[in-house]
Every structure is written in C-alpha cells, then in structure tokens.
C-alpha positions in Angstrom: 0.4 0.4 0.0 3.1 2.5 1.0 4.6 1.9 -2.5 1.6 2.6 -4.0 1.4 6.3 -2.3 5.0 6.8 -3.4 4.6 5.8 -6.8 1.6 7.9 -7.0 3.9 11.0 -5.2 6.3 10.4 -7.7 3.9 10.8 -10.5 2.2 14.2 -9.4 5.8 15.3 -8.9 6.5 14.6 -12.6 3.2 15.9 -14.1 3.9 19.4 -12.3 7.4 19.4 -13.7 6.0 18.8 -17.1 3.2 21.1 -16.9 5.1 24.0 -15.0 9.0 23.4 -15.4 10.9 26.0 -18.1 12.6 23.8 -21.0 15.6 22.1 -20.2 14.8 22.8 -16.2 17.4 20.5 -14.6 15.9 19.2 -10.7 17.4 17.3 -8.4 16.3 14.2 -6.7 16.7 12.9 -3.5 18.9 10.1 -5.1 22.5 11.7 -5.5 23.7 12.0 -9.2 20.3 11.2 -10.2 18.5 14.2 -12.0 14.9 15.1 -14.2 15.0 17.3 -16.9 12.1 18.8 -19.1 12.7 18.5 -22.7 11.3 21.2 -24.8 8.7 20.3 -27.9 9.8 19.7 -30.9 8.0 20.2 -34.3 8.0 15.7 -33.7 6.8 15.3 -29.6 5.4 16.7 -27.0 7.3 18.3 -23.9 9.2 15.4 -22.5 11.3 14.5 -19.2 14.2 12.5 -19.3 16.6 11.1 -16.4 20.1 12.2 -16.3 22.9 10.3 -14.8 25.7 12.1 -13.5 27.6 10.8 -10.8 28.7 12.9 -7.4 32.3 13.5 -7.0 33.4 13.8 -3.3 33.4 17.4 -3.8 29.5 16.7 -3.8 29.1 18.4 -7.8 28.8 16.6 -10.8 31.5 15.0 -12.1 30.7 16.0 -15.6 29.5 19.2 -16.8 26.8 17.0 -18.7 26.0 14.1 -18.1 23.9 10.6 -20.0 20.4 11.3 -20.7 17.9 8.4 -20.6 14.4 9.3 -22.0 12.9 5.2 -22.2 13.1 2.2 -20.2 14.4 0.7 -23.2 17.2 3.1 -23.1 18.1 2.6 -19.4 18.0 -1.4 -20.3 20.2 -1.0 -23.3 23.2 1.5 -20.9 22.7 -1.1 -18.4 23.9 -4.1 -20.4 26.9 -1.9 -21.7 27.8 -0.7 -18.0 27.7 -4.4 -16.7 29.5 -5.6 -19.8 32.5 -7.1 -18.3 34.5 -6.2 -21.5 33.7 -2.5 -21.2 35.0 -2.7 -17.3 38.1 -4.8 -18.8 38.7 -1.9 -21.2 38.4 0.8 -18.8 40.7 -0.6 -16.6 43.7 -1.0 -18.8 42.9 2.6 -20.0 43.3 3.4 -16.6 46.6 2.0 -16.1 47.6 3.9 -19.0 46.6 7.1 -18.0 46.4 7.2 -14.7 46.8 11.2 -14.0 43.1 11.9 -16.6 41.1 9.5 -15.0 37.3 10.6 -15.9 39.0 13.4 -19.0 36.9 12.7 -21.7 38.7 11.4 -25.2 37.2 10.4 -28.7 39.8 8.3 -30.7 39.2 7.7 -34.8 39.6 4.5 -35.0 37.2 1.3 -33.6 38.6 -1.1 -31.4 37.8 -4.6 -31.3 37.2 -5.7 -27.7 
C-alpha cells in the first residue's frame, strides 16, 4: 500500500515539472547523481521528461558537465547492459592503467577498437 502512495507522489511531481517547468529545467532528486530534465517540445513530439545520470564526486558536485540522458526504459536497459559488460570494465581498467593522471577526462578516438 505504501509503495502505491509513493508512486502516486512521484507521478504528481513529474506531472508538475512537465506542466510548470521551464524548457531544459534540471531538478535534483533524492538520489545523488540522478536528475530530472524537462525537454522542450519539438516539431515531432510534445514536451517530455528525461532522467540525467551524472555521478556526484567527493566534492559534492556532478563529475561531468553533462550526464547521460535517458528518455525511456528501453534506453535504461541498453545502458545497463553496456555498463555491466565485463569487456567494458576490462578496457576501462587498461585505460586507467595507461593514463592514471587523467581518470575521468573524456577523449575520443578516430579508430574503432575491437573489444
């Protein structure tokens, strides 16, 4: 019974943000590193909401300027599978070993590396 009440409160908060929030407004949640973002209406879809995941560092601030935007349960599952893939962890461990001074800074590569 309590869970149903909590779900209704969450739904009401989300509805209020969607109706009254400013475009691109970013709201903190009670879960550190999880934010809600109001996405503006486009030609193809109405205004909507997304979750932004951006872990909080030791200083209490988000680790990145922009986090990962997730707009559906399907996207969440896809990211979850990627994050849980042991090959991704193995490659990241190797990169950290090669560049320990830059842990967390983003770089892009021109080539595709098979992992």
